[in-house]
N, C-alpha and C positions, 0 to 999 in steps of 0.2 A: 795605656800599653807602653811598654819600654823594653829596649833591648837588655839582655842581661849577660853579654859578653859577646865572645867571637868564636869563630869556628878554628879549631886548632889545625885542620886540613890546609887553612888559606895561609898559614906561615910556615916557614922552614921549622922543622923539628927541634935542631939545635937551639932554637928560641923559646921553645915551650918552658913556660915555668909552672910546673904542675906537681902537686905531692904525689906521693905513690897510689893513695887511695883514688885520686882523679885519674891517673894513669890506668889503672885497673878499669874503671868505668869507660874510660875512652876505648879500651880494648873491647870491652863487652858490647858497645854500641856502635863500634867501627864498621862502616860499610866499604866494601871493596871499590866501588865506583864512587861514592859521595862522601867518604870519610866520616867526619862528625857533622857533616850538613846536614840539619834537619830543623823542624819546626816544633816547638812544643808550646802549647796553651794551657795555663793552669788558671782555674776558676775558684773563687772561694766565695761562698756565699750561704746564704740561709733560706730555707723554705723556697727553694727553686723547683718550679714545675719542669722536672727533668725530661720529660717527653716534648714539650714545647721547646725548652732550651735546646735540646739536641736537633729538633726539626729546624730551628733558625739557624744552627750552625751548618746542618747538612745542606741548606739551600745556597750556601756560599760555594759549595764544592762543585767542581766541574763533573757533568755527567758523562757517560762513555762516549757520545756522540760528540760533545765539546772536547773531550781530551783527544780524540781521534783527529779532528781537526787541525790540530798543532798549535806552535806558539803564535803564529801570525793570527789566529783566530782569538785566542786567549788574551792577547794585547788590546783586542777591541771589545772584549768582554766587559760588562759593567761590574764594578767591584761593589758587591752588596754589603761588604763587611761594615764600613764606616756608617751607612746608613741604618744598618740593624743596630749597630752600637749606640748610636744618636737616640734612635727611637726607643730604645729599652732603658736609657739612663733616667728618664723620668720616674720609673718604676722602682729604682734603686736606692737602698737606704745607705746615706751616706755618715 
């Protein structure tokens, strides 16, 4: 995994260095509250069992009860993603 850039909303607008096409994209995705702050995950692979794959990813999400408990609870929650990633790398073709 790696970061692919920064959030434009985190820096002054006059310091943005974006092409016209990128500026249009930012306008499309811009959120009133969060600006362009969001996460995207891209997976590229072959012969992936989509049902199992989405089930594994979904197990990393907060359920409604966990979400309602708030940030203090979330900070105590176990981060399943690194474990799942490590367990499934054995099956990956490099």
